[in-house]
C-alpha positions as CSV (number, residue, x, y, z in Angstrom):
1,M,-63.1,-220.6,268.9
2,F,-61.4,-217.4,270.3
3,A,-61.2,-214.3,268.2
4,E,-57.4,-214.2,268.2
5,W,-57.0,-217.4,266.2
6,N,-57.8,-217.0,262.7
7,L,-60.4,-219.6,261.5
8,E,-58.3,-220.8,258.7
9,I,-55.2,-221.5,261.0
10,L,-57.4,-223.5,263.1
11,L,-58.5,-225.6,259.9
12,K,-55.0,-226.2,258.7
13,S,-53.9,-227.4,262.3
14,G,-56.3,-230.4,262.2
15,A,-59.6,-229.2,263.3
16,G,-62.6,-230.7,261.5
17,G,-64.4,-227.5,261.5
18,V,-64.4,-224.1,263.1
19,V,-67.1,-222.2,265.1
20,S,-66.8,-218.4,264.7
21,K,-66.8,-216.0,267.9
22,S,-70.3,-215.1,268.5
23,F,-71.4,-212.0,266.7
24,S,-74.4,-209.6,266.4
25,L,-75.8,-207.3,263.9
26,N,-74.0,-204.3,264.8
27,P,-70.3,-203.9,266.3
28,H,-70.5,-204.4,269.9
29,P,-67.7,-203.2,272.3
30,G,-68.2,-205.6,275.3
31,Y,-66.6,-204.8,278.5
32,P,-63.4,-203.2,279.3
33,N,-60.3,-205.0,280.5
34,P,-59.5,-207.1,282.5
35,T,-62.0,-209.6,280.7
36,T,-60.1,-212.8,281.5
37,V,-58.4,-214.1,284.6
38,A,-56.7,-217.5,285.3
39,V,-58.2,-219.8,288.1
40,D,-57.5,-223.1,289.5
41,G,-58.8,-225.6,286.7
42,G,-59.5,-222.9,284.2
43,I,-60.3,-219.4,283.4
44,L,-63.1,-216.7,284.0
45,N,-64.0,-214.5,281.2
46,A,-66.4,-211.6,281.1
47,I,-65.8,-210.5,277.5
48,G,-69.5,-209.1,277.2
49,L,-69.6,-210.6,273.4
50,S,-67.5,-208.0,272.0
51,N,-67.4,-208.3,268.2
52,P,-67.0,-206.2,265.0
53,G,-70.6,-207.0,263.8
54,V,-71.9,-209.1,261.0
55,E,-70.6,-207.3,258.1
56,N,-67.1,-207.6,259.1
57,F,-67.3,-211.3,260.1
58,K,-68.9,-212.1,256.7
59,E,-65.6,-211.0,255.1
60,E,-63.7,-213.5,257.1
61,L,-66.2,-216.2,256.5
62,K,-66.1,-215.6,252.7
63,R,-62.3,-216.5,252.8
64,I,-62.7,-220.0,254.2
65,D,-62.5,-223.0,251.8
66,H,-65.5,-225.0,252.5
67,D,-64.7,-228.0,250.5
68,D,-63.2,-230.2,253.2
69,N,-64.3,-228.0,256.1
70,V,-67.1,-227.6,258.2
71,V,-67.9,-223.8,258.9
72,I,-70.2,-222.8,261.8
73,A,-71.2,-219.1,262.6
74,S,-72.0,-218.3,266.2
75,I,-74.6,-215.5,266.5
76,Y,-76.5,-213.8,269.2
77,G,-79.3,-211.0,269.4
78,A,-81.7,-209.6,271.8
79,N,-84.8,-210.8,270.2
80,P,-86.3,-213.0,267.3
81,S,-86.1,-210.4,264.7
82,E,-82.3,-210.0,265.1
83,F,-81.4,-213.5,265.1
84,S,-83.6,-214.1,261.9
85,Q,-81.7,-211.3,260.4
86,L,-78.4,-212.6,261.3
87,V,-79.3,-216.0,259.8
88,E,-80.4,-214.3,256.5
89,E,-77.2,-212.3,256.3
90,V,-74.4,-215.3,257.0
91,Q,-76.3,-218.4,255.8
92,E,-74.8,-218.4,252.5
93,H,-71.3,-218.4,254.0
94,V,-71.6,-221.2,256.4
95,D,-72.5,-224.9,256.8
96,M,-74.3,-224.5,260.2
97,I,-75.4,-221.7,262.4
98,E,-75.0,-221.8,266.2
99,L,-77.4,-219.8,268.2
100,N,-75.5,-218.5,271.4
101,I,-78.7,-218.2,273.9
102,S,-76.4,-219.0,276.9
103,C,-73.8,-216.7,277.5
104,P,-73.7,-215.9,281.5
105,H,-71.7,-212.7,281.4
106,A,-73.5,-211.1,278.3
107,M,-74.6,-207.4,278.4
108,E,-78.3,-206.8,279.4
109,G,-80.8,-208.2,277.1
110,Y,-78.6,-210.8,275.6
111,G,-77.4,-214.4,276.7
112,A,-78.4,-216.9,279.3
113,S,-81.7,-215.0,280.1
114,I,-82.8,-216.5,276.9
115,G,-81.5,-219.9,277.4
116,Q,-82.8,-220.3,280.9
117,D,-86.4,-219.7,279.9
118,C,-88.2,-222.3,277.8
119,N,-90.6,-219.9,276.1
120,L,-87.8,-217.4,275.0
121,S,-85.7,-220.3,273.9
122,H,-88.5,-221.9,271.8
123,T,-89.3,-218.7,270.3
124,I,-85.6,-217.9,269.3
125,V,-84.9,-221.1,268.0
126,A,-88.3,-221.4,266.0
127,A,-87.7,-217.9,264.4
128,A,-84.0,-218.7,263.3
129,K,-85.1,-222.1,262.0
130,D,-87.8,-220.4,259.9
131,A,-85.2,-218.0,258.3
132,S,-82.5,-220.7,257.9
133,E,-81.6,-223.1,254.9
134,V,-78.7,-224.6,256.9
135,P,-78.9,-226.5,260.1
136,I,-79.6,-224.6,263.3
137,I,-77.6,-225.5,266.6
138,A,-78.8,-224.2,269.9
139,K,-75.8,-223.8,272.6
140,L,-77.3,-224.5,275.9
141,T,-76.3,-223.2,279.3
142,P,-75.6,-225.3,282.4
143,N,-76.9,-222.7,284.5
144,V,-80.6,-224.1,284.8
145,T,-82.4,-226.3,287.0
146,D,-82.9,-228.9,284.4
147,I,-81.0,-228.7,281.2
148,T,-83.1,-231.3,279.7
149,E,-86.1,-229.3,279.8
150,I,-84.3,-226.5,277.7
151,A,-83.0,-229.3,275.4
152,R,-86.5,-230.7,274.7
153,T,-87.8,-227.1,274.0
154,C,-85.2,-226.3,271.6
155,E,-85.7,-229.5,269.8
156,D,-89.4,-229.1,269.6
157,A,-88.6,-225.6,268.0
158,G,-87.0,-227.2,265.2
159,A,-83.2,-227.2,266.4
160,D,-81.1,-229.8,264.3
161,C,-78.5,-229.9,267.0
162,L,-77.6,-228.9,270.6
163,S,-74.2,-227.8,271.8
164,L,-73.6,-228.3,275.7
165,I,-72.4,-226.6,277.5
166,N,-71.6,-222.9,277.6
167,T,-69.4,-221.7,280.5
168,L,-70.5,-222.2,284.1
169,G,-71.2,-219.5,286.4
170,P,-71.0,-216.6,287.1
171,G,-67.8,-217.0,289.1
172,M,-65.5,-214.5,290.6
173,K,-61.8,-213.9,291.6
174,I,-61.0,-211.3,294.1
175,N,-57.7,-209.5,294.2
176,I,-56.9,-209.5,297.8
177,D,-54.3,-206.5,297.6
178,V,-56.8,-204.4,296.6
179,A,-60.0,-205.9,297.8
180,K,-61.8,-205.8,294.5
181,P,-62.8,-208.4,292.0
182,V,-60.4,-208.7,289.1
183,L,-62.6,-208.7,286.3
184,F,-64.2,-205.3,285.2
185,H,-67.7,-207.0,285.2
186,K,-66.8,-208.5,288.6
187,S,-68.2,-211.9,287.6
188,G,-67.6,-214.1,284.4
189,G,-68.1,-217.6,283.0
190,M,-65.9,-220.4,283.8
191,S,-64.2,-222.6,281.1
192,G,-61.4,-225.2,281.1
193,R,-60.8,-228.5,282.9
194,A,-62.7,-228.1,285.9
195,I,-66.0,-227.9,284.1
196,K,-65.5,-231.2,282.2
197,P,-67.3,-233.3,284.4
198,I,-70.2,-231.2,284.6
199,A,-70.4,-230.9,280.8
200,V,-70.1,-234.6,280.3
201,S,-73.0,-235.2,282.9
202,N,-75.0,-232.5,280.9
203,V,-74.5,-234.4,277.7
204,Y,-75.2,-237.8,279.2
205,S,-78.6,-236.4,280.5
206,V,-79.6,-234.6,277.3
207,Y,-78.7,-237.6,275.1
208,E,-81.5,-239.5,276.9
209,A,-83.9,-236.8,276.5
210,V,-83.7,-235.8,272.6
211,D,-83.2,-237.5,269.5
212,I,-81.0,-234.8,267.8
213,P,-77.4,-234.9,267.7
214,L,-75.3,-233.3,270.4
215,I,-71.8,-231.3,270.5
216,G,-69.8,-231.8,273.6
217,V,-68.3,-228.5,274.9
218,G,-66.2,-228.0,278.2
219,G,-62.8,-228.5,279.3
220,I,-61.6,-230.7,276.4
221,Y,-57.8,-231.1,276.3
222,T,-56.9,-234.9,275.4
223,F,-58.3,-237.7,273.2
224,E,-59.5,-239.2,276.5
225,D,-61.8,-236.2,277.1
226,V,-63.1,-236.5,273.7
227,V,-64.0,-240.1,274.1
228,E,-65.7,-239.4,277.3
229,F,-68.0,-237.0,275.6
230,I,-68.8,-239.4,272.7
231,F,-69.5,-242.3,275.1
232,A,-71.9,-240.0,277.0
233,G,-73.8,-239.1,273.7
234,A,-71.8,-236.4,271.7
235,R,-71.3,-236.8,268.0
236,A,-68.6,-234.1,267.9
237,V,-66.9,-231.7,270.4
238,Q,-65.8,-228.1,270.5
239,I,-62.4,-227.1,271.8
240,G,-61.7,-223.5,273.2
241,T,-59.7,-223.0,276.3
242,A,-57.2,-225.7,275.5
243,I,-56.1,-223.6,272.3
244,M,-55.2,-220.8,274.7
245,D,-53.1,-223.1,277.0
246,E,-51.6,-225.4,274.3
247,G,-51.6,-223.7,271.0
248,V,-53.3,-225.1,267.7
249,E,-50.9,-228.2,268.0
250,V,-53.9,-229.7,270.5
251,F,-55.9,-230.7,267.4
252,S,-53.3,-232.9,265.9
253,K,-52.3,-234.4,269.4
254,I,-55.9,-235.2,270.0
255,N,-56.5,-236.7,266.4
256,Q,-53.6,-239.0,266.7
257,G,-54.6,-240.1,270.2
258,L,-58.2,-240.7,269.1
259,E,-57.1,-242.7,266.1
260,E,-54.8,-244.9,268.0
261,F,-57.5,-245.3,270.7
262,M,-60.1,-246.5,268.0
263,K,-57.8,-248.8,266.5
264,D,-56.6,-250.4,269.8
265,K,-60.3,-250.8,270.8
266,G,-61.7,-252.2,267.7
267,Y,-64.0,-249.2,266.6
268,S,-64.1,-248.6,262.9
269,S,-66.2,-245.2,263.1
270,I,-67.4,-242.6,265.8
271,D,-70.8,-243.7,265.3
272,E,-70.0,-247.0,266.8
273,M,-69.0,-245.2,270.0
274,V,-71.7,-242.5,270.5
275,G,-73.5,-243.1,273.8
276,I,-72.4,-246.4,274.5
277,A,-71.7,-245.5,278.3
278,H,-75.5,-245.7,278.5
279,D,-77.2,-248.8,280.0
């Protein structure tokens, strides 16, 4: 989810759970503005994983009612020790922890360089899992030759779940009036409607490669989008860019549409729908 939205507001708007903005051990400034720009089919962003650090995030996580909500902390670090420390710091305040090993516009030493390497991915996931008493999710990047190879590696390292995909990229938009890239970082990761077919395809492929649950991410705006991901093999989905475009009302709209679709098609549970697009 995006930092500008309070997590509790999202839960009250119909979301079944929330994922925090990715945070690190210490406060991190990220990149100067401009950090986002609209493009056809979505947005490019290069925020640089800016965040106020784990201590500040813990205070927000403590305030969330967990009784009927799933709260997931998204964390990132530069090495196994940092990931382990973050897990130990936040696990008592959340239900699951997502490892952001896949950001395509992270500052040096973080992000996709981990998620594009099987050995690094295995080491990070294993370290986080060893330190954790809650389920561990690994968030995968589509910017690899074979996402199923990374998926199997994370499963072998002990990941309880995989979320896919992170933003696609890097991509760039150039301001033709000044002949310079719009983003301060020049390039950024693409999210939004345009990446949904790629995300669905990746979920479909990974579903056939691993035995752990999948969370579908990328370009979800409607209940039809959600159904596609579920049929491809996802058991849950994450929604991000659509909140920026349509506000928190997107959750209730999707929930209502999904309920009506399931009733019309005779599905009594999501479990009946997961992966049925496979032969």
